[in-house]
VEXFI-961573 format. One record per residue (C-alpha): x, y, z. Coordinates in nm, 3 decimals, decimal comma. Layout:
! VEXFI-961573
+---------+---------+---------+
!      c1 !      c2 !      c3 !
+---------+---------+---------+
!       X !       Y !       Z !
...
+---------+---------+---------+
//
This chain:
! VEXFI-961573
+---------+---------+---------+
!      c1 !      c2 !      c3 !
+---------+---------+---------+
!   4,980 !   2,973 !   5,667 !
!   4,915 !   2,766 !   5,359 !
!   5,158 !   2,840 !   5,077 !
!   5,058 !   2,728 !   4,730 !
!   5,275 !   2,700 !   4,420 !
!   5,237 !   2,657 !   4,048 !
!   5,308 !   2,325 !   3,885 !
!   5,612 !   2,481 !   3,721 !
!   5,753 !   2,586 !   4,059 !
!   5,709 !   2,234 !   4,198 !
!   5,872 !   2,073 !   3,896 !
!   6,165 !   2,314 !   3,925 !
!   6,202 !   2,222 !   4,292 !
!   6,217 !   1,855 !   4,194 !
!   6,501 !   1,908 !   3,948 !
!   6,796 !   1,887 !   4,196 !
!   6,666 !   1,558 !   4,337 !
!   6,588 !   1,415 !   3,995 !
!   6,940 !   1,506 !   3,883 !
!   7,071 !   1,318 !   4,187 !
!   6,883 !   1,006 !   4,078 !
!   6,611 !   1,028 !   4,343 !
!   6,312 !   1,024 !   4,110 !
!   6,193 !   0,683 !   4,227 !
!   6,228 !   0,790 !   4,589 !
!   6,006 !   1,094 !   4,530 !
!   5,743 !   0,883 !   4,358 !
!   5,742 !   0,627 !   4,640 !
!   5,699 !   0,901 !   4,898 !
!   5,411 !   1,051 !   4,703 !
!   5,244 !   0,714 !   4,653 !
!   5,283 !   0,623 !   5,019 !
!   5,120 !   0,951 !   5,124 !
!   4,837 !   0,898 !   4,877 !
!   4,775 !   0,545 !   5,002 !
!   4,781 !   0,656 !   5,366 !
!   4,524 !   0,925 !   5,291 !
!   4,293 !   0,665 !   5,139 !
!   4,326 !   0,443 !   5,447 !
!   4,267 !   0,731 !   5,688 !
!   3,965 !   0,849 !   5,492 !
!   3,813 !   0,500 !   5,499 !
!   3,864 !   0,485 !   5,875 !
!   3,714 !   0,833 !   5,921 !
!   3,404 !   0,714 !   5,735 !
!   3,387 !   0,394 !   5,943 !
!   3,446 !   0,183 !   5,635 !
!   3,635 !  -0,144 !   5,622 !
!   3,996 !  -0,157 !   5,505 !
!   4,034 !  -0,524 !   5,418 !
!   3,819 !  -0,605 !   5,119 !
!   3,744 !  -0,243 !   5,027 !
!   3,717 !  -0,189 !   4,653 !
!   3,951 !   0,065 !   4,491 !
!   3,950 !   0,174 !   4,128 !
!   4,244 !   0,386 !   4,012 !
!   4,214 !   0,574 !   3,683 !
!   4,565 !   0,611 !   3,544 !
!   4,731 !   0,808 !   3,271 !
!   5,061 !   0,726 !   3,107 !
!   5,278 !   0,974 !   3,296 !
!   5,420 !   1,012 !   3,645 !
!   5,079 !   1,099 !   3,788 !
!   4,959 !   0,759 !   3,674 !
!   5,271 !   0,605 !   3,827 !
!   5,193 !   0,766 !   4,163 !
!   4,843 !   0,621 !   4,146 !
!   4,963 !   0,272 !   4,052 !
!   5,223 !   0,258 !   4,329 !
!   4,961 !   0,381 !   4,578 !
!   4,718 !   0,115 !   4,459 !
!   4,992 !  -0,147 !   4,506 !
!   5,031 !  -0,036 !   4,868 !
!   4,654 !  -0,061 !   4,914 !
!   4,644 !  -0,407 !   4,756 !
!   4,904 !  -0,516 !   5,011 !
!   4,657 !  -0,403 !   5,281 !
!   4,399 !  -0,646 !   5,147 !
!   4,197 !  -0,410 !   4,931 !
!   4,048 !  -0,520 !   4,600 !
!   4,222 !  -0,297 !   4,350 !
!   4,152 !  -0,235 !   3,983 !
!   4,358 !  -0,011 !   3,756 !
!   4,189 !   0,135 !   3,451 !
!   4,456 !   0,231 !   3,199 !
!   4,319 !   0,529 !   3,006 !
!   4,613 !   0,550 !   2,764 !
!   4,793 !   0,300 !   2,542 !
!   5,077 !   0,278 !   2,794 !
!   5,138 !   0,318 !   3,166 !
!   5,426 !   0,398 !   3,400 !
!   5,635 !   0,076 !   3,374 !
!   5,755 !   0,058 !   3,735 !
!   5,418 !   0,150 !   3,881 !
!   5,233 !  -0,102 !   3,664 !
!   5,478 !  -0,380 !   3,751 !
!   5,446 !  -0,308 !   4,124 !
!   5,068 !  -0,302 !   4,096 !
!   5,055 !  -0,638 !   3,917 !
!   5,298 !  -0,795 !   4,166 !
!   5,066 !  -0,686 !   4,446 !
!   4,778 !  -0,874 !   4,284 !
!   4,597 !  -0,578 !   4,130 !
!   4,364 !  -0,627 !   3,837 !
!   4,437 !  -0,432 !   3,516 !
!   4,167 !  -0,319 !   3,277 !
!   4,228 !  -0,141 !   2,947 !
!   3,989 !   0,136 !   2,847 !
!   3,810 !   0,082 !   2,518 !
!   3,484 !   0,196 !   2,366 !
!   3,326 !  -0,143 !   2,432 !
!   3,439 !  -0,154 !   2,795 !
!   3,366 !   0,209 !   2,880 !
!   3,014 !   0,174 !   3,020 !
!   3,106 !  -0,127 !   3,233 !
!   3,418 !   0,039 !   3,372 !
!   3,223 !   0,355 !   3,459 !
!   2,962 !   0,148 !   3,639 !
!   3,228 !  -0,048 !   3,830 !
!   3,406 !   0,270 !   3,937 !
!   3,080 !   0,429 !   4,046 !
!   3,016 !   0,135 !   4,282 !
!   3,370 !   0,129 !   4,425 !
!   3,446 !   0,232 !   4,781 !
!   3,729 !   0,452 !   4,652 !
!   3,814 !   0,603 !   4,314 !
!   4,163 !   0,745 !   4,266 !
!   4,195 !   1,000 !   3,986 !
!   4,554 !   0,972 !   3,858 !
!   4,510 !   1,053 !   3,491 !
!   4,658 !   1,401 !   3,445 !
!   4,929 !   1,572 !   3,651 !
!   5,058 !   1,924 !   3,702 !
!   5,227 !   1,939 !   3,364 !
!   4,908 !   1,877 !   3,168 !
!   4,751 !   2,161 !   2,972 !
!   4,390 !   2,133 !   2,869 !
!   4,154 !   1,869 !   2,992 !
!   4,087 !   1,503 !   2,933 !
!   4,046 !   1,394 !   2,576 !
!   3,905 !   1,103 !   2,382 !
!   3,805 !   0,790 !   2,568 !
!   3,943 !   0,921 !   2,901 !
!   3,707 !   1,218 !   2,880 !
!   3,418 !   0,987 !   2,788 !
!   3,496 !   0,760 !   3,084 !
!   3,505 !   1,045 !   3,335 !
!   3,188 !   1,199 !   3,191 !
!   3,010 !   0,864 !   3,224 !
!   3,150 !   0,816 !   3,575 !
!   3,026 !   1,158 !   3,688 !
!   2,679 !   1,068 !   3,564 !
!   2,690 !   0,720 !   3,717 !
!   2,808 !   0,845 !   4,057 !
!   2,497 !   1,062 !   4,083 !
!   2,314 !   0,749 !   4,194 !
!   2,595 !   0,605 !   4,410 !
!   2,704 !   0,822 !   4,703 !
!   2,866 !   0,559 !   4,927 !
!   3,217 !   0,581 !   4,780 !
!   3,456 !   0,875 !   4,767 !
!   3,705 !   1,017 !   4,519 !
!   4,070 !   1,098 !   4,591 !
!   4,257 !   1,309 !   4,336 !
!   4,628 !   1,241 !   4,289 !
!   4,799 !   1,582 !   4,309 !
!   4,500 !   1,754 !   4,145 !
!   4,172 !   1,656 !   3,977 !
!   4,234 !   1,580 !   3,611 !
!   4,127 !   1,880 !   3,406 !
!   4,207 !   2,144 !   3,669 !
!   4,496 !   2,372 !   3,576 !
!   4,753 !   2,357 !   3,857 !
!   4,864 !   2,716 !   3,800 !
!   4,538 !   2,904 !   3,745 !
!   4,248 !   2,692 !   3,869 !
!   4,086 !   2,706 !   3,528 !
!   3,888 !   2,395 !   3,438 !
!   3,859 !   2,199 !   3,116 !
!   3,575 !   1,950 !   3,150 !
!   3,474 !   1,690 !   3,217 !
!   3,625 !   1,678 !   3,568 !
!   3,561 !   1,419 !   3,837 !
!   3,495 !   1,614 !   4,160 !
!   3,720 !   1,494 !   4,441 !
!   3,633 !   1,458 !   4,806 !
!   4,003 !   1,483 !   4,890 !
!   4,295 !   1,603 !   4,681 !
!   4,637 !   1,477 !   4,791 !
!   4,879 !   1,745 !   4,676 !
!   5,247 !   1,647 !   4,676 !
!   5,510 !   1,876 !   4,832 !
!   5,274 !   2,174 !   4,853 !
!   4,925 !   2,284 !   4,763 !
!   4,891 !   2,384 !   4,401 !
!   4,767 !   2,737 !   4,337 !
!   4,487 !   2,614 !   4,114 !
!   4,335 !   2,416 !   4,399 !
!   4,282 !   2,733 !   4,603 !
!   4,118 !   2,941 !   4,330 !
!   3,778 !   2,906 !   4,165 !
!   3,664 !   2,721 !   3,968 !
!   3,935 !   2,465 !   4,049 !
!   3,843 !   2,477 !   4,418 !
!   3,494 !   2,353 !   4,325 !
!   3,648 !   2,017 !   4,230 !
!   3,930 !   1,982 !   4,483 !
!   3,740 !   1,894 !   4,799 !
!   3,966 !   1,892 !   5,104 !
!   4,329 !   1,954 !   5,012 !
!   4,579 !   1,731 !   5,194 !
!   4,947 !   1,815 !   5,147 !
!   5,200 !   1,530 !   5,156 !
!   5,569 !   1,629 !   5,197 !
!   5,804 !   1,444 !   4,964 !
!   6,137 !   1,610 !   5,043 !
!   6,156 !   1,895 !   4,792 !
!   5,996 !   2,159 !   5,011 !
!   6,320 !   2,343 !   5,089 !
!   6,372 !   2,399 !   4,717 !
!   6,042 !   2,580 !   4,665 !
!   6,063 !   2,950 !   4,586 !
!   5,826 !   3,233 !   4,668 !
!   5,465 !   3,109 !   4,689 !
!   5,231 !   3,190 !   4,404 !
!   4,944 !   3,218 !   4,650 !
!   4,893 !   3,216 !   5,026 !
!   4,604 !   3,147 !   5,265 !
!   4,572 !   3,274 !   5,620 !
!   4,499 !   3,010 !   5,883 !
!   4,388 !   3,033 !   6,247 !
!   4,727 !   3,122 !   6,395 !
!   4,795 !   3,385 !   6,129 !
!   4,457 !   3,547 !   6,184 !
!   4,504 !   3,548 !   6,562 !
!   4,842 !   3,717 !   6,520 !
!   4,716 !   3,979 !   6,278 !
!   4,401 !   4,093 !   6,459 !
!   4,473 !   4,432 !   6,619 !
!   4,477 !   4,435 !   6,997 !
!   4,446 !   4,772 !   7,173 !
!   4,719 !   4,869 !   7,415 !
!   4,634 !   4,931 !   7,779 !
!   4,632 !   5,310 !   7,735 !
!   4,462 !   5,312 !   7,396 !
!   4,191 !   5,567 !   7,318 !
!   3,944 !   5,599 !   7,036 !
!   4,180 !   5,798 !   6,814 !
!   4,476 !   5,565 !   6,865 !
!   4,252 !   5,273 !   6,771 !
!   4,186 !   5,427 !   6,432 !
!   3,919 !   5,648 !   6,279 !
!   3,742 !   5,535 !   5,962 !
!   3,565 !   5,773 !   5,728 !
!   3,268 !   5,625 !   5,542 !
!   3,127 !   5,763 !   5,217 !
!   2,842 !   5,527 !   5,133 !
!   2,472 !   5,504 !   5,078 !
!   2,225 !   5,705 !   4,872 !
!   1,856 !   5,781 !   4,859 !
!   1,805 !   5,455 !   4,669 !
!   2,030 !   5,243 !   4,891 !
!   2,048 !   5,400 !   5,238 !
!   2,088 !   5,063 !   5,408 !
!   2,430 !   5,012 !   5,251 !
!   2,569 !   5,294 !   5,463 !
!   2,421 !   5,142 !   5,779 !
!   2,564 !   4,799 !   5,705 !
!   2,907 !   4,937 !   5,619 !
!   2,914 !   5,129 !   5,947 !
!   2,795 !   4,825 !   6,142 !
!   3,070 !   4,613 !   5,988 !
!   3,333 !   4,871 !   6,080 !
!   3,209 !   4,910 !   6,438 !
!   3,203 !   4,532 !   6,486 !
!   3,565 !   4,516 !   6,367 !
!   3,691 !   4,727 !   6,655 !
!   3,772 !   5,062 !   6,496 !
!   3,790 !   5,346 !   6,746 !
!   3,551 !   5,581 !   6,563 !
!   3,347 !   5,596 !   6,245 !
!   3,278 !   5,927 !   6,070 !
!   2,999 !   5,917 !   5,810 !
!   2,965 !   6,159 !   5,517 !
!   2,654 !   6,150 !   5,301 !
!   2,306 !   6,282 !   5,224 !
!   2,107 !   6,410 !   5,526 !
!   1,837 !   6,144 !   5,494 !
!   2,099 !   5,867 !   5,492 !
!   2,289 !   6,027 !   5,778 !
!   1,967 !   6,029 !   5,979 !
!   1,918 !   5,658 !   5,925 !
!   2,280 !   5,590 !   6,022 !
!   2,235 !   5,789 !   6,345 !
!   1,925 !   5,590 !   6,434 !
!   2,087 !   5,254 !   6,359 !
!   2,438 !   5,328 !   6,483 !
!   2,439 !   5,606 !   6,744 !
!   2,816 !   5,559 !   6,784 !
!   2,878 !   5,700 !   6,435 !
!   2,957 !   6,072 !   6,394 !
!   2,762 !   6,194 !   6,092 !
!   2,798 !   6,502 !   5,876 !
!   2,733 !   6,625 !   5,524 !
!   3,073 !   6,794 !   5,489 !
!   3,380 !   6,740 !   5,278 !
!   3,648 !   6,472 !   5,291 !
!   3,918 !   6,730 !   5,359 !
!   3,738 !   6,847 !   5,674 !
!   3,753 !   6,506 !   5,842 !
!   4,052 !   6,364 !   6,026 !
!   4,068 !   5,987 !   5,973 !
!   4,322 !   5,711 !   5,915 !
!   4,135 !   5,538 !   5,630 !
!   3,830 !   5,571 !   5,407 !
!   3,553 !   5,340 !   5,291 !
!   3,378 !   5,457 !   4,974 !
!   3,123 !   5,330 !   4,726 !
!   2,875 !   5,100 !   4,899 !
!   2,519 !   5,173 !   4,789 !
!   2,613 !   5,449 !   4,545 !
!   2,501 !   5,487 !   4,184 !
!   2,617 !   5,688 !   3,882 !
!   2,375 !   5,973 !   3,961 !
!   2,504 !   6,027 !   4,316 !
!   2,745 !   6,296 !   4,201 !
!   2,821 !   6,449 !   4,540 !
!   2,899 !   6,113 !   4,695 !
!   3,113 !   6,010 !   4,399 !
!   3,312 !   6,331 !   4,428 !
!   3,371 !   6,252 !   4,793 !
!   3,493 !   5,907 !   4,689 !
!   3,741 !   6,061 !   4,446 !
!   3,854 !   6,306 !   4,713 !
!   3,914 !   6,019 !   4,955 !
!   4,135 !   5,840 !   4,702 !
!   4,327 !   6,160 !   4,633 !
!   4,388 !   6,208 !   5,009 !
!   4,667 !   5,951 !   5,000 !
!   4,514 !   5,757 !   5,290 !
!   4,426 !   5,388 !   5,270 !
!   4,088 !   5,339 !   5,099 !
!   3,856 !   5,045 !   5,049 !
!   3,649 !   5,115 !   4,738 !
!   3,334 !   4,912 !   4,685 !
!   3,056 !   4,882 !   4,428 !
!   2,942 !   5,221 !   4,298 !
!   3,277 !   5,392 !   4,346 !
!   3,464 !   5,162 !   4,109 !
!   3,357 !   5,325 !   3,778 !
!   3,427 !   5,674 !   3,914 !
!   3,787 !   5,625 !   4,025 !
!   4,100 !   5,695 !   3,820 !
!   4,236 !   5,413 !   3,606 !
!   4,570 !   5,416 !   3,786 !
!   4,564 !   5,388 !   4,164 !
!   4,802 !   5,269 !   4,437 !
!   4,842 !   4,953 !   4,648 !
!   4,683 !   5,118 !   4,955 !
!   4,357 !   5,144 !   4,759 !
!   4,167 !   4,816 !   4,801 !
!   3,904 !   4,750 !   4,534 !
!   3,634 !   4,497 !   4,628 !
!   3,442 !   4,398 !   4,313 !
!   3,234 !   4,090 !   4,248 !
!   3,288 !   3,912 !   3,916 !
!   3,052 !   4,137 !   3,719 !
!   3,205 !   4,456 !   3,856 !
!   3,555 !   4,328 !   3,788 !
!   3,459 !   4,244 !   3,428 !
!   3,331 !   4,599 !   3,382 !
!   3,650 !   4,743 !   3,532 !
!   3,871 !   4,530 !   3,310 !
!   3,669 !   4,619 !   3,002 !
!   3,713 !   4,988 !   3,084 !
!   4,089 !   4,927 !   3,101 !
!   4,096 !   4,755 !   2,763 !
!   4,076 !   4,389 !   2,866 !
!   3,801 !   4,209 !   2,678 !
!   3,663 !   3,987 !   2,956 !
!   3,297 !   3,937 !   3,041 !
!   3,161 !   3,805 !   3,370 !
!   3,178 !   3,443 !   3,256 !
!   3,543 !   3,480 !   3,161 !
!   3,623 !   3,627 !   3,503 !
!   3,441 !   3,343 !   3,680 !
!   3,620 !   3,085 !   3,465 !
!   3,962 !   3,232 !   3,550 !
!   3,934 !   3,419 !   3,878 !
!   4,304 !   3,407 !   3,966 !
!   4,419 !   3,545 !   3,633 !
!   4,147 !   3,812 !   3,633 !
!   4,232 !   3,938 !   3,982 !
!   4,603 !   3,949 !   3,902 !
!   4,539 !   4,130 !   3,576 !
!   4,324 !   4,392 !   3,745 !
!   4,586 !   4,453 !   4,014 !
!   4,854 !   4,488 !   3,748 !
!   4,652 !   4,729 !   3,535 !
!   4,527 !   4,953 !   3,816 !
!   4,818 !   4,936 !   4,059 !
!   4,559 !   4,881 !   4,334 !
!   4,505 !   4,588 !   4,565 !
!   4,212 !   4,392 !   4,420 !
!   3,981 !   4,174 !   4,627 !
!   3,759 !   3,958 !   4,404 !
!   3,459 !   3,841 !   4,604 !
!   3,331 !   3,488 !   4,561 !
!   3,303 !   3,145 !   4,719 !
!   3,681 !   3,165 !   4,722 !
!   3,780 !   3,528 !   4,773 !
!   4,107 !   3,628 !   4,608 !
!   4,319 !   3,927 !   4,703 !
!   4,584 !   4,030 !   4,449 !
!   4,849 !   4,295 !   4,510 !
!   5,022 !   4,471 !   4,218 !
!   5,349 !   4,323 !   4,350 !
!   5,222 !   3,976 !   4,258 !
!   5,136 !   3,865 !   4,611 !
!   4,801 !   3,683 !   4,617 !
!   4,588 !   3,557 !   4,903 !
!   4,299 !   3,311 !   4,883 !
!   4,038 !   3,280 !   5,157 !
!   3,747 !   3,036 !   5,167 !
!   3,629 !   3,068 !   5,527 !
!   3,263 !   3,133 !   5,465 !
!   2,942 !   2,966 !   5,360 !
!   2,711 !   3,001 !   5,063 !
!   2,470 !   3,174 !   5,303 !
!   2,690 !   3,484 !   5,268 !
!   2,545 !   3,535 !   4,920 !
!   2,286 !   3,785 !   5,042 !
!   2,219 !   4,154 !   4,983 !
!   2,435 !   4,379 !   5,199 !
!   2,696 !   4,115 !   5,276 !
!   2,954 !   4,302 !   5,068 !
!   2,877 !   4,626 !   5,252 !
!   2,960 !   4,460 !   5,582 !
!   3,281 !   4,321 !   5,429 !
!   3,382 !   4,669 !   5,315 !
!   3,323 !   4,797 !   5,667 !
!   3,540 !   4,524 !   5,818 !
!   3,825 !   4,590 !   5,576 !
!   3,795 !   4,964 !   5,626 !
!   3,823 !   4,919 !   6,001 !
!   4,133 !   4,702 !   5,959 !
!   4,292 !   4,957 !   5,727 !
!   4,233 !   5,227 !   5,988 !
!   4,387 !   5,009 !   6,260 !
!   4,667 !   4,849 !   6,057 !
!   5,022 !   4,941 !   6,145 !
!   5,318 !   4,965 !   5,908 !
!   5,449 !   4,623 !   6,013 !
!   5,133 !   4,432 !   5,922 !
!   5,212 !   4,109 !   5,743 !
!   5,590 !   4,127 !   5,769 !
!   5,634 !   3,875 !   6,054 !
!   5,423 !   3,627 !   5,858 !
!   5,575 !   3,688 !   5,514 !
!   5,940 !   3,790 !   5,528 !
!   5,969 !   3,752 !   5,151 !
!   5,662 !   3,958 !   5,072 !
!   5,690 !   4,300 !   4,912 !
!   5,611 !   4,588 !   5,155 !
!   5,307 !   4,693 !   4,952 !
!   5,166 !   4,345 !   5,007 !
!   5,060 !   4,445 !   5,359 !
!   4,741 !   4,594 !   5,216 !
!   4,661 !   4,255 !   5,066 !
!   4,722 !   4,097 !   5,407 !
!   4,467 !   4,329 !   5,568 !
!   4,215 !   4,267 !   5,291 !
!   4,262 !   3,891 !   5,325 !
!   4,223 !   3,921 !   5,701 !
!   3,897 !   4,107 !   5,650 !
!   3,772 !   3,843 !   5,408 !
!   3,864 !   3,566 !   5,652 !
!   3,682 !   3,732 !   5,942 !
!   3,380 !   3,815 !   5,726 !
!   3,357 !   3,454 !   5,613 !
!   3,391 !   3,317 !   5,965 !
!   3,134 !   3,559 !   6,101 !
!   2,888 !   3,455 !   5,831 !
!   2,947 !   3,089 !   5,901 !
!   2,901 !   3,146 !   6,274 !
!   2,577 !   3,334 !   6,214 !
!   2,444 !   3,051 !   5,998 !
!   2,560 !   2,785 !   6,244 !
!   2,368 !   2,963 !   6,518 !
!   2,059 !   2,900 !   6,302 !
!   2,157 !   2,533 !   6,251 !
!   2,285 !   2,612 !   5,905 !
!   1,990 !   2,831 !   5,814 !
!   1,982 !   3,154 !   5,617 !
!   2,122 !   3,480 !   5,746 !
!   2,080 !   3,848 !   5,669 !
!   2,375 !   4,081 !   5,629 !
!   2,319 !   4,240 !   5,968 !
!   2,368 !   3,900 !   6,129 !
!   2,723 !   3,891 !   5,993 !
!   2,808 !   4,211 !   6,178 !
!   2,633 !   4,086 !   6,491 !
!   2,837 !   3,765 !   6,504 !
!   3,174 !   3,925 !   6,426 !
!   3,273 !   4,031 !   6,781 !
!   3,213 !   3,677 !   6,911 !
!   3,418 !   3,527 !   6,627 !
!   3,688 !   3,789 !   6,683 !
!   3,711 !   3,704 !   7,050 !
!   3,719 !   3,332 !   6,981 !
!   4,000 !   3,364 !   6,728 !
!   4,194 !   3,601 !   6,955 !
!   4,209 !   3,338 !   7,230 !
!   4,391 !   3,092 !   7,009 !
!   4,731 !   3,008 !   7,149 !
!   5,011 !   2,896 !   6,924 !
!   5,386 !   2,897 !   6,964 !
!   5,523 !   3,215 !   6,814 !
!   5,184 !   3,385 !   6,798 !
!   5,186 !   3,714 !   6,987 !
!   4,927 !   3,985 !   6,997 !
!   5,052 !   4,313 !   6,856 !
!   4,935 !   4,649 !   6,975 !
!   4,728 !   4,848 !   6,731 !
!   4,925 !   5,128 !   6,565 !
!   4,783 !   5,396 !   6,342 !
!   4,912 !   5,678 !   6,132 !
!   4,891 !   6,026 !   6,287 !
!   4,553 !   6,191 !   6,245 !
!   4,543 !   6,442 !   5,964 !
+---------+---------+---------+
//
C-alpha cells in the first residue's frame, strides 16, 4: 500500500533528525536518490549517461539545495550540467558542491530568459527544484515567466524528460491544488514518502510517475493523510467464497435503479454486480425496466415491491433515476433508512437526507458533488471541485457523515473519520456513458460481500468506519483495471460500459492469483439476512 503524507507531516518527521544535526545527511540522501533516478531513467530510455545534458532549475531553499547536490553527483558522472538560479540566492552548500563538480551556473534575468528556456527545452533532462513542500502559491515573477516559456518551448522538443524534485513547483503538497504555470514532470522523486497532493487531481496531472526515495525519517511519520491500494492489497481484500458457500452466504444485493428514460442504467448496474461475484441480485423498479433486466441478466430476481419486503445485505440506489421518478426515489430513501450498507449513485443523491452514516457510500462526479455541497451550504461550483478534489471530497464526507467517492481520472474515497483513499488504475476510455453504473454495481456487490474485518489487517491505525472506504476504493480499483483491460484487448481502443463488466471476472481472477508474503485469501462473510 502506498501511504502519502502532507508536507507538514514530513517536515515534522524531519524535526528529530534536524535537531540532532543530521540536516546535511538528509539532504545528501535525497540528492543521491534524485540523481540515481535521473541515471536510471536515462538508461530506461536508452540514452547516454556520459555527455548527457542536464538543466536544473533551482530556488533559494532546501529544494534548490537538493537539486544542486543531485546535479553535482550527475556532473561527476560526466554529464553536462547547468544550474539556472531563479532567485537572488541559492543554497550555499549545494551551490558550492555543484561548482566544485564543474557545473555551469546561469542567473535568471529578463534578458536571459528566452535563451535559458530554449536551452532547457533542448536538454536531455530538466530537474525542477524551484519550490518545495513548504511553498504556498505558485511560481512568481521571472521564475513563473521562465517555466511558462519552457512549457511552450518543450511543445516542439519531446526528446528530453522532466524530473521534479519532491513535487512539481506550483503543486500544493497537501491538497494537490495547482497554481500555474507548472512544468509537467515525467517522474517526481518524492523524499521519505509520497506527498498527498501528488495522488490527487489536479496535482496528479503534473506528477508523472511518483518515485519514493527513503531518507531515514520514515519511522517518524504519523498516520497517512491518504492511501492507495496496490496489487497485494487488492488481492488480499477480494472476497473468496468458502468451500461450502452458497448464494446467500456470498451476499445478496438489492438494486433500485433505472427509469423509463434510462432503463439501461439498471442493466449495467446489475451486470457490474454480477461480475463482482455477489451471490444474488434482487432488482426493484418499474415493470418495463424489470423486463429489460430479466432479458439482459436472467440471473437477477426482479420485482416491483417494496424495500422492506426484500432480504439483502446491501443496497444500490440511484443509477438512471431522475427527480420525477418518485416511486424509485422513495425506495432509495427506504434503503438508506434500512440501516444496511448502501451505495448511492447519481439520481438518488438529491433525494437523500443531509446527514447520513459511513456505511452509505455516495458516488458523485464533480458536478454532482458541487450540487450536493451547495445544498449543504458550501459555495463550490464544478470548477472549484475539480480544482481541489481532495478538499471537496473531505468536506462532503465531513458534512454528510457518509463515505464519499468522487469519480475522476484519480478517484478519491473520503471517510468521515478522515481516512482517504486515492485510486488511479483506469484509463481515459472509462469516460463513457454507463461506466459509473457499472462502478456502482461493483461497489454494491463488495458491500454485500464485505465482512466486519475488511481493511483492518491492512490498516491497523484506521478508524473502524474506514472499512467502507476500503471497499469503495477496492471497487474503484477493480473498475479501473477492468476498463483498462477492456481497452487493452482492443489495442487501446474505445470501450462501452458493458465491456467493463465483461472484463471484470478475468481481471478479478488475474489479481486473485497474485502471491505475496503475508497475503492470504479471506473467506467471504456477510451479515445475517434480514
